[in-house]
VOPAGU-2260 file (C-alpha; in pm, 1 decimal, decimal comma):
REM VOPAGU-2260
SITE   aa  ch    i         X         Y         Z
SITE  MET   A    0       0,0       0,0       0,0
SITE  ASN   A    1     306,6     225,5      -1,7
SITE  ALA   A    2     340,7     482,0    -279,6
SITE  PRO   A    3     615,8     445,5    -545,9
SITE  SER   A    4     945,8     547,8    -388,7
SITE  HIS   A    5    1070,6     746,0    -690,4
SITE  ASN   A    6     789,2    1002,7    -650,3
SITE  PHE   A    7     786,2    1013,1    -270,8
SITE  THR   A    8    1024,1    1062,2      18,9
SITE  PRO   A    9     967,6     847,5     331,0
SITE  VAL   A   10     952,9    1055,9     649,0
SITE  LEU   A   11     933,1     912,2     999,9
SITE  PRO   A   12     613,8    1008,0    1186,6
SITE  GLU   A   13     815,3    1170,7    1466,6
SITE  THR   A   14    1015,7    1376,2    1217,6
SITE  LEU   A   15     699,3    1496,3    1048,9
SITE  ARG   A   16     537,5    1584,1    1381,2
SITE  ASN   A   17     844,5    1777,0    1500,0
SITE  PHE   A   18     860,3    1973,3    1175,3
SITE  ILE   A   19     493,8    2075,2    1194,7
SITE  GLN   A   20     528,2    2167,2    1561,6
SITE  ALA   A   21     827,9    2386,8    1483,9
SITE  ALA   A   22     626,8    2566,6    1215,5
SITE  PHE   A   23     350,1    2657,9    1458,2
SITE  VAL   A   24     591,6    2756,3    1734,8
SITE  SER   A   25     766,2    2987,0    1487,3
SITE  GLN   A   26     438,5    3176,7    1455,7
SITE  GLY   A   27     396,6    3225,0    1829,1
SITE  PHE   A   28     182,5    2923,8    1923,0
SITE  PRO   A   29     244,4    2778,6    2271,7
SITE  GLN   A   30     452,7    2459,8    2261,1
SITE  ALA   A   31     169,5    2245,0    2398,0
SITE  ASP   A   32     -83,9    2371,9    2143,6
SITE  ALA   A   33     165,8    2335,6    1860,3
SITE  LEU   A   34     229,0    1975,3    1967,2
SITE  THR   A   35    -144,5    1894,8    1973,5
SITE  ILE   A   36    -192,8    2034,2    1622,6
SITE  ALA   A   37     122,6    1869,6    1487,8
SITE  SER   A   38      35,4    1530,5    1634,6
SITE  LEU   A   39    -307,3    1531,2    1470,0
SITE  MET   A   40    -174,0    1654,8    1135,4
SITE  ALA   A   41      98,6    1389,4    1133,2
SITE  GLU   A   42    -158,1    1126,5    1231,5
SITE  ALA   A   43    -362,9    1225,7     926,7
SITE  ASP   A   44     -66,2    1147,7     700,6
SITE  LEU   A   45      11,3     832,5     896,9
SITE  GLN   A   46    -330,9     686,8     817,9
SITE  GLY   A   47    -317,5     793,6     453,8
SITE  SER   A   48    -546,0    1098,5     483,0
SITE  ASP   A   49    -279,5    1298,5     302,4
SITE  GLY   A   50    -524,6    1560,5     179,1
SITE  HIS   A   51    -561,6    1677,6     541,0
SITE  GLY   A   52    -208,0    1635,8     675,7
SITE  VAL   A   53     111,0    1833,3     619,5
SITE  ILE   A   54     -11,8    1934,4     273,8
SITE  ARG   A   55    -234,3    2183,7     456,4
SITE  LEU   A   56      54,9    2348,9     640,5
SITE  PRO   A   57     131,4    2621,1     382,5
SITE  MET   A   58    -233,4    2726,2     376,3
SITE  TYR   A   59    -255,1    2723,6     756,2
SITE  MET   A   60      59,4    2939,0     779,0
SITE  LYS   A   61     -78,9    3183,7     521,8
SITE  ARG   A   62    -401,8    3221,8     716,1
SITE  ILE   A   63    -223,5    3256,2    1050,4
SITE  ARG   A   64      15,4    3520,4     916,8
SITE  ALA   A   65    -275,9    3711,3     765,4
SITE  GLY   A   66    -442,0    3723,6    1107,4
SITE  GLY   A   67    -725,2    3488,9    1016,3
SITE  ILE   A   68    -665,8    3249,6    1308,9
SITE  ASN   A   69    -636,2    3328,3    1679,8
SITE  LYS   A   70    -304,8    3190,1    1809,5
SITE  HIS   A   71    -410,5    3216,5    2175,5
SITE  PRO   A   72    -780,4    3123,5    2180,9
SITE  ASP   A   73    -991,4    3112,7    2493,7
SITE  ILE   A   74   -1181,1    2791,2    2414,8
SITE  LYS   A   75   -1471,0    2772,7    2656,6
SITE  VAL   A   76   -1810,8    2618,0    2723,3
SITE  VAL   A   77   -2089,9    2866,0    2655,1
SITE  ARG   A   78   -2390,6    2634,8    2701,8
SITE  GLU   A   79   -2407,6    2312,9    2901,7
SITE  ARG   A   80   -2630,0    2043,4    3043,6
SITE  ALA   A   81   -2542,9    1702,2    3181,1
SITE  GLY   A   82   -2523,4    1527,7    2845,1
SITE  MET   A   83   -2433,3    1816,3    2613,9
SITE  ALA   A   84   -2226,4    2129,0    2570,5
SITE  VAL   A   85   -2154,2    2402,2    2319,3
SITE  LEU   A   86   -1791,9    2511,4    2288,3
SITE  ASP   A   87   -1683,4    2846,9    2151,0
SITE  GLY   A   88   -1345,4    2799,8    1984,4
SITE  ASP   A   89   -1261,5    3172,8    1981,3
SITE  ASN   A   90   -1136,8    3132,6    1620,0
SITE  GLY   A   91    -862,0    2892,5    1725,8
SITE  MET   A   92    -717,2    2612,1    1516,6
SITE  GLY   A   93    -984,3    2347,7    1464,6
SITE  HIS   A   94    -751,9    2075,3    1590,5
SITE  LEU   A   95    -739,9    2243,5    1932,0
SITE  VAL   A   96   -1113,4    2309,4    1943,7
SITE  MET   A   97   -1216,2    1957,8    1845,5
SITE  SER   A   98    -962,1    1794,2    2076,9
SITE  ARG   A   99   -1125,6    1982,7    2363,0
SITE  ALA   A  100   -1474,2    1891,6    2236,2
SITE  VAL   A  101   -1400,6    1519,0    2216,9
SITE  ASP   A  102   -1240,3    1511,0    2560,2
SITE  LEU   A  103   -1543,4    1686,1    2707,4
SITE  ALA   A  104   -1785,7    1450,7    2531,0
SITE  ILE   A  105   -1596,6    1147,3    2661,8
SITE  GLU   A  106   -1607,2    1285,7    3015,8
SITE  LYS   A  107   -1980,5    1352,1    2995,0
SITE  ALA   A  108   -2055,5    1013,3    2836,1
SITE  ARG   A  109   -1899,5     838,7    3136,0
SITE  THR   A  110   -2178,5     986,7    3346,8
SITE  CYS   A  111   -2468,5    1014,5    3102,8
SITE  GLY   A  112   -2399,8     721,3    2870,3
SITE  VAL   A  113   -2439,9     949,5    2568,0
SITE  ALA   A  114   -2300,6    1301,6    2516,7
SITE  TRP   A  115   -2312,4    1556,7    2235,3
SITE  VAL   A  116   -2071,7    1849,9    2211,6
SITE  SER   A  117   -2103,9    2116,3    1943,3
SITE  ALA   A  118   -1827,7    2359,2    1848,5
SITE  ARG   A  119   -1862,0    2701,8    1690,7
SITE  HIS   A  120   -1603,4    2961,7    1591,8
SITE  SER   A  121   -1371,7    2674,0    1507,2
SITE  ASN   A  122   -1158,9    2618,2    1194,8
SITE  HIS   A  123   -1056,3    2334,5     965,8
SITE  ALA   A  124    -957,9    2040,6    1188,8
SITE  GLY   A  125    -823,2    1776,1     950,8
SITE  PRO   A  126    -985,1    1440,4     873,2
SITE  ALA   A  127   -1309,1    1362,7    1052,7
SITE  SER   A  128   -1193,7    1013,9    1150,4
SITE  LEU   A  129    -932,1    1151,2    1393,9
SITE  TYR   A  130   -1207,8    1264,8    1627,9
SITE  ALA   A  131   -1442,9     971,1    1573,3
SITE  ARG   A  132   -1153,1     737,9    1662,2
SITE  LYS   A  133   -1055,3     901,5    1991,8
SITE  PRO   A  134   -1344,9     757,9    2197,7
SITE  LEU   A  135   -1234,3     406,6    2094,7
SITE  GLN   A  136    -956,5     426,6    2353,9
SITE  HIS   A  137   -1225,1     443,8    2622,5
SITE  ASP   A  138   -1452,3     164,9    2493,4
SITE  MET   A  139   -1680,1     429,5    2350,1
SITE  LEU   A  140   -1828,4     489,4    2007,6
SITE  GLY   A  141   -1777,4     821,2    1828,0
SITE  LEU   A  142   -1984,6     998,3    1562,6
SITE  TYR   A  143   -1845,0    1319,0    1411,1
SITE  PHE   A  144   -2013,7    1579,9    1191,1
SITE  ALA   A  145   -1873,1    1894,7    1031,2
SITE  VAL   A  146   -1955,7    2179,8     797,9
SITE  GLY   A  147   -1695,2    2193,4     520,3
SITE  ASN   A  148   -1474,7    2500,5     487,3
SITE  ALA   A  149   -1599,4    2603,9     142,6
SITE  ASN   A  150   -1922,4    2554,0     -50,3
SITE  HIS   A  151   -1891,7    2332,5    -357,8
SITE  LEU   A  152   -2238,6    2176,7    -366,4
SITE  PRO   A  153   -2573,2    2327,8    -473,2
SITE  PRO   A  154   -2913,5    2204,7    -360,5
SITE  TRP   A  155   -3036,1    1916,0    -579,5
SITE  GLY   A  156   -3150,1    2066,9    -908,4
SITE  GLY   A  157   -2999,4    2410,2    -834,8
SITE  THR   A  158   -2681,3    2598,4    -926,1
SITE  ASP   A  159   -2615,2    2820,1    -621,6
SITE  MET   A  160   -2344,1    2658,2    -408,9
SITE  LEU   A  161   -2502,6    2673,2     -64,2
SITE  LEU   A  162   -2365,6    2348,0      79,5
SITE  SER   A  163   -2025,9    2194,2     136,6
SITE  THR   A  164   -1884,1    1842,0     135,0
SITE  ASN   A  165   -2006,2    1823,0     498,5
SITE  PRO   A  166   -1827,6    1507,6     621,4
SITE  ILE   A  167   -1944,9    1245,5     864,8
SITE  ALA   A  168   -1732,2     990,2    1049,6
SITE  ALA   A  169   -1798,8     697,3    1280,8
SITE  GLY   A  170   -1561,8     501,9    1502,9
SITE  ILE   A  171   -1698,8     170,0    1633,1
SITE  PRO   A  172   -1487,9     -50,9    1863,9
SITE  ALA   A  173   -1416,0    -415,4    1786,3
SITE  GLY   A  174   -1235,3    -688,0    1977,7
SITE  ALA   A  175    -956,8    -871,6    1796,1
SITE  GLU   A  176   -1043,2    -703,2    1467,1
SITE  PRO   A  177    -953,7    -342,6    1378,7
SITE  PRO   A  178   -1225,0     -94,5    1471,0
SITE  VAL   A  179   -1482,5      -6,7    1208,3
SITE  VAL   A  180   -1401,2     352,1    1110,9
SITE  LEU   A  181   -1603,8     528,8     842,0
SITE  ASP   A  182   -1492,6     871,6     716,8
SITE  MET   A  183   -1678,4    1013,2     418,2
SITE  ALA   A  184   -1780,0    1332,7     247,9
SITE  THR   A  185   -2138,8    1375,0     137,6
SITE  THR   A  186   -2013,2    1448,6    -215,6
SITE  VAL   A  187   -1882,7    1186,6    -458,9
SITE  ALA   A  188   -1532,6    1330,8    -422,3
SITE  ALA   A  189   -1384,1    1573,6    -173,9
SITE  TYR   A  190   -1272,3    1902,1    -331,1
SITE  GLY   A  191    -917,1    1831,9    -218,2
SITE  LYS   A  192    -908,5    1543,4    -465,4
SITE  VAL   A  193   -1003,8    1782,2    -744,1
SITE  LYS   A  194    -712,4    2010,4    -653,7
SITE  ALA   A  195    -478,2    1711,9    -636,8
SITE  LYS   A  196    -582,5    1605,0    -987,6
SITE  ALA   A  197    -509,8    1955,0   -1117,5
SITE  LYS   A  198    -168,6    1958,7    -952,6
SITE  ARG   A  199     -76,5    1624,9   -1113,0
SITE  GLY   A  200    -209,3    1723,7   -1452,5
SITE  GLU   A  201    -473,9    1450,2   -1445,8
SITE  MET   A  202    -835,9    1454,4   -1558,9
SITE  MET   A  203   -1125,3    1374,6   -1327,6
SITE  PRO   A  204   -1354,2    1078,4   -1391,3
SITE  GLU   A  205   -1709,3    1153,0   -1498,1
SITE  GLY   A  206   -1942,0    1165,4   -1200,2
SITE  TRP   A  207   -1731,4    1391,6    -978,2
SITE  MET   A  208   -1846,4    1728,9   -1111,6
SITE  ILE   A  209   -2084,8    1884,7   -1360,9
SITE  ASP   A  210   -2089,9    2229,8   -1517,7
SITE  ARG   A  211   -2373,8    2480,5   -1490,2
SITE  GLN   A  212   -2548,1    2325,3   -1787,3
SITE  GLY   A  213   -2551,8    1987,5   -1612,9
SITE  LYS   A  214   -2284,9    1834,3   -1838,1
SITE  PRO   A  215   -1991,6    1626,1   -1704,1
SITE  LEU   A  216   -1690,3    1835,4   -1604,5
SITE  THR   A  217   -1365,2    1638,5   -1614,6
SITE  ASP   A  218   -1096,4    1909,0   -1636,0
SITE  PRO   A  219    -999,1    1999,3   -1276,5
SITE  ASN   A  220    -856,0    2331,3   -1397,2
SITE  ARG   A  221   -1212,7    2430,3   -1488,8
SITE  ALA   A  222   -1355,2    2331,0   -1150,6
SITE  SER   A  223   -1470,1    2687,7   -1081,0
SITE  GLU   A  224   -1709,7    2652,2   -1375,7
SITE  GLY   A  225   -1910,2    2380,8   -1202,5
SITE  PHE   A  226   -1973,1    2201,3    -878,0
SITE  LEU   A  227   -1937,0    1868,5    -702,2
SITE  LEU   A  228   -2206,7    1604,3    -718,3
SITE  PRO   A  229   -2359,8    1457,3    -402,0
SITE  ILE   A  230   -2340,1    1086,7    -324,3
SITE  GLY   A  231   -2660,1     906,2    -415,5
SITE  ASP   A  232   -2802,0    1202,9    -608,2
SITE  TYR   A  233   -3079,5    1377,7    -410,2
SITE  LYS   A  234   -3016,3    1153,5    -108,7
SITE  GLY   A  235   -2661,1    1287,9     -75,8
SITE  TYR   A  236   -2790,5    1643,6    -104,1
SITE  GLY   A  237   -3032,4    1570,7     179,9
SITE  LEU   A  238   -2756,0    1414,6     388,6
SITE  ALA   A  239   -2524,8    1713,8     331,9
SITE  LEU   A  240   -2804,9    1945,4     442,8
SITE  VAL   A  241   -2881,9    1748,3     759,4
SITE  VAL   A  242   -2515,0    1712,1     854,8
SITE  GLY   A  243   -2470,0    2086,4     811,2
SITE  LEU   A  244   -2772,5    2162,5    1024,5
SITE  LEU   A  245   -2643,1    1933,8    1301,1
SITE  ALA   A  246   -2279,8    2044,6    1287,3
SITE  GLY   A  247   -2335,3    2411,1    1210,5
SITE  THR   A  248   -2678,4    2557,6    1269,9
SITE  LEU   A  249   -2750,7    2367,4    1592,7
SITE  GLY   A  250   -2436,8    2500,0    1761,9
SITE  GLY   A  251   -2456,4    2853,4    1624,2
SITE  ALA   A  252   -2190,0    2809,7    1353,2
SITE  ALA   A  253   -2191,3    2915,9     987,8
SITE  MET   A  254   -2404,8    2728,8     734,7
SITE  GLY   A  255   -2521,1    2793,1     379,2
SITE  LYS   A  256   -2431,5    3133,8     235,5
SITE  ASP   A  257   -2250,9    3226,6     560,1
SITE  VAL   A  258   -1974,1    2968,8     505,5
SITE  VAL   A  259   -1639,9    3138,6     433,6
SITE  ASP   A  260   -1411,9    2981,9     170,9
SITE  PHE   A  261   -1093,4    2954,1     375,1
SITE  ASN   A  262    -894,1    2867,5      61,9
SITE  ALA   A  263    -964,7    3208,4     -91,7
SITE  ASP   A  264   -1018,3    3425,2     217,4
SITE  HIS   A  265    -733,6    3419,8     468,7
SITE  VAL   A  266    -862,4    3693,4     698,5
SITE  SER   A  267   -1235,0    3652,9     768,9
SITE  VAL   A  268   -1342,6    3447,8    1070,6
SITE  THR   A  269   -1486,5    3123,2     932,1
SITE  ASN   A  270   -1704,5    3029,2    1232,3
SITE  THR   A  271   -1664,4    2664,7    1130,4
SITE  GLY   A  272   -1903,2    2424,2    1301,3
SITE  GLN   A  273   -1832,2    2068,4    1414,6
SITE  ALA   A  274   -1999,4    1825,5    1650,4
SITE  ILE   A  275   -1909,1    1500,1    1824,1
SITE  LEU   A  276   -2147,0    1240,9    1968,6
SITE  VAL   A  277   -1992,9     989,6    2209,6
SITE  ILE   A  278   -2167,9     673,6    2330,0
SITE  ASP   A  279   -2035,3     473,7    2625,6
SITE  LEU   A  280   -2079,5     107,0    2532,0
SITE  SER   A  281   -2106,9       2,3    2896,1
SITE  ALA   A  282   -2429,6     202,1    2926,5
SITE  PHE   A  283   -2591,4     -36,3    2677,0
SITE  GLY   A  284   -2457,2    -368,1    2800,3
SITE  ASP   A  285   -2146,1    -583,8    2826,5
SITE  VAL   A  286   -1860,8    -422,3    2632,4
SITE  ALA   A  287   -1689,6    -753,4    2555,0
SITE  VAL   A  288   -2012,8    -898,4    2415,4
SITE  PHE   A  289   -2056,3    -597,6    2186,9
SITE  LYS   A  290   -1698,4    -615,2    2062,4
SITE  GLY   A  291   -1732,2    -987,5    2001,5
SITE  ALA   A  292   -2045,9    -929,0    1796,4
SITE  VAL   A  293   -1863,0    -667,2    1588,9
SITE  ASP   A  294   -1576,1    -912,4    1529,7
SITE  THR   A  295   -1820,1   -1178,3    1412,7
SITE  LEU   A  296   -1992,2    -942,6    1170,7
SITE  VAL   A  297   -1660,9    -811,3    1037,1
SITE  ARG   A  298   -1541,0   -1166,3     964,8
SITE  ASP   A  299   -1872,2   -1263,5     806,9
SITE  ILE   A  300   -1848,7    -967,8     570,5
SITE  ARG   A  301   -1479,4   -1017,3     492,4
SITE  ASN   A  302   -1527,4   -1386,7     420,3
SITE  SER   A  303   -1848,7   -1347,8     222,8
SITE  GLU   A  304   -1868,3   -1455,5    -141,6
SITE  ARG   A  305   -1700,4   -1211,5    -380,0
SITE  LEU   A  306   -1776,8   -1104,7    -732,8
SITE  PRO   A  307   -1541,1   -1230,5   -1006,0
SITE  GLY   A  308   -1210,8   -1042,4   -1000,1
SITE  VAL   A  309   -1253,9    -909,1    -645,5
SITE  GLU   A  310    -954,2   -1009,4    -434,4
SITE  ARG   A  311   -1078,2    -884,3     -98,5
SITE  ILE   A  312   -1379,1    -726,4      67,4
SITE  TRP   A  313   -1265,4    -438,3     283,7
SITE  LEU   A  314   -1433,6    -302,9     595,7
SITE  PRO   A  315   -1436,4      72,5     658,8
SITE  GLY   A  316   -1110,7     169,6     828,6
SITE  GLU   A  317    -911,6    -143,8     742,8
SITE  GLN   A  318    -696,0      21,4     480,0
SITE  SER   A  319    -609,4     316,8     702,1
SITE  HIS   A  320    -534,6      67,5     982,5
SITE  GLU   A  321    -283,5    -109,3     758,2
SITE  ARG   A  322    -128,4     221,7     656,7
SITE  ARG   A  323     -82,8     318,3    1021,1
SITE  GLN   A  324     127,2       4,7    1063,9
SITE  SER   A  325     326,8      15,6     739,8
SITE  TYR   A  326     390,0     390,8     751,9
SITE  GLN   A  327     559,0     369,3    1092,7
SITE  ALA   A  328     877,6     300,9     896,4
SITE  GLY   A  329     822,6     610,5     684,6
SITE  ILE   A  330     525,2     814,2     566,7
SITE  PRO   A  331     547,4     871,5     189,5
SITE  ILE   A  332     548,6    1247,4     127,6
SITE  ALA   A  333     526,2    1358,1    -236,2
SITE  ASN   A  334     855,0    1505,9    -356,7
SITE  THR   A  335     675,0    1810,7    -494,0
SITE  LEU   A  336     536,1    1872,1    -144,1
SITE  VAL   A  337     878,9    1817,8      14,7
SITE  GLN   A  338    1015,0    2092,7    -208,2
SITE  GLU   A  339     724,8    2324,8    -128,2
SITE  LEU   A  340     774,8    2264,5     244,4
SITE  ALA   A  341    1147,0    2340,6     207,7
SITE  VAL   A  342    1059,1    2685,2      72,3
SITE  LEU   A  343     812,9    2734,6     357,6
SITE  ALA   A  344    1069,2    2623,7     617,7
SITE  LYS   A  345    1320,7    2879,5     490,5
SITE  ASP   A  346    1053,3    3149,8     507,4
SITE  LEU   A  347     961,4    3047,7     864,5
SITE  GLY   A  348    1323,8    3020,4     975,1
SITE  ILE   A  349    1302,8    2653,0    1075,6
SITE  ALA   A  350    1491,0    2340,8     968,4
SITE  PRO   A  351    1352,6    2172,3     655,2
SITE  LEU   A  352    1153,0    1851,8     676,8
SITE  VAL   A  353    1416,8    1670,9     472,6
SITE  GLN   A  354    1775,2    1776,8     534,2
SITE  GLY   A  355    1921,9    1931,4     222,3
SITE  SER   A  356    1564,6    1956,9      89,9
SITE  ALA   A  357    1654,4    1709,0    -179,3
SITE  ALA   A  358    1358,4    1511,4    -302,6
SITE  ARG   A  359    1475,6    1158,8    -353,7
């Protein structure tokens, strides 16, 4: 599952984390906060979510230097009951806001069995699965919802882009098997994949985007002329709407026309909304029995009859689980990104990710 070595440079997870931490410290972030952000960003690359890992660092730095992110946020609870809370992130990095939200939801779930924590005035926080996975360490189940950081989806049948890719993630514990971890956008493809295609000079497959006449759009360099398609046609549109209402509107965060495109606007406060639901398995019965049942179902699915030519049936999260193991010896970072990060490191006055900045 490793990428071809001639196009990528392997970087140890610790090296990547230290580099990202140094970048944030160089901009005045406290060491502890910089470490939290760096650990989550490196973990994104470690599990293969490379569209949300260190590739985002240049954009984060641009927004921070433009004053679009608060480097010393006062993240606090503004509404609270026994089984819920609303956090105000004070325009801090989303990684810090959502780390606090998940920890609070886990604490509340221990008492209430189920807890929901919404976050407003947050920012982009990386892949959804990072936060859905965290409750697994406590024999808890996590469900994560977010409003995307730019609108690329119109209502079904419309052309005004009023919705985003609005992701949803679920982390469900298992016993001997890897946990079931689902992380998906409500569009056929995340917009980051469109940008990656453009950067590599590749065309998009039909079904990702259409233009404003409803015709297939396959040239990623013309992406601004069209919009993403939802999964399952009108059902995906409905799901994107509901996820946005839960993650954004419910907690007082931006939704619809109020969403700020953080790729184009580096100054305005995004008021990004996210939410985490945590369920304590012990509140519903014997934890070991539940995990055993998940193991049984996972094996039944994996060993079920396959269509001709299908080598393996995968469960959600299995491929990222394998990457976490194989990438411990070196996370493959694209050489073009290594070079871009070398330029950034020089600008920030920190050591480059790869000494000599030579892409191998």
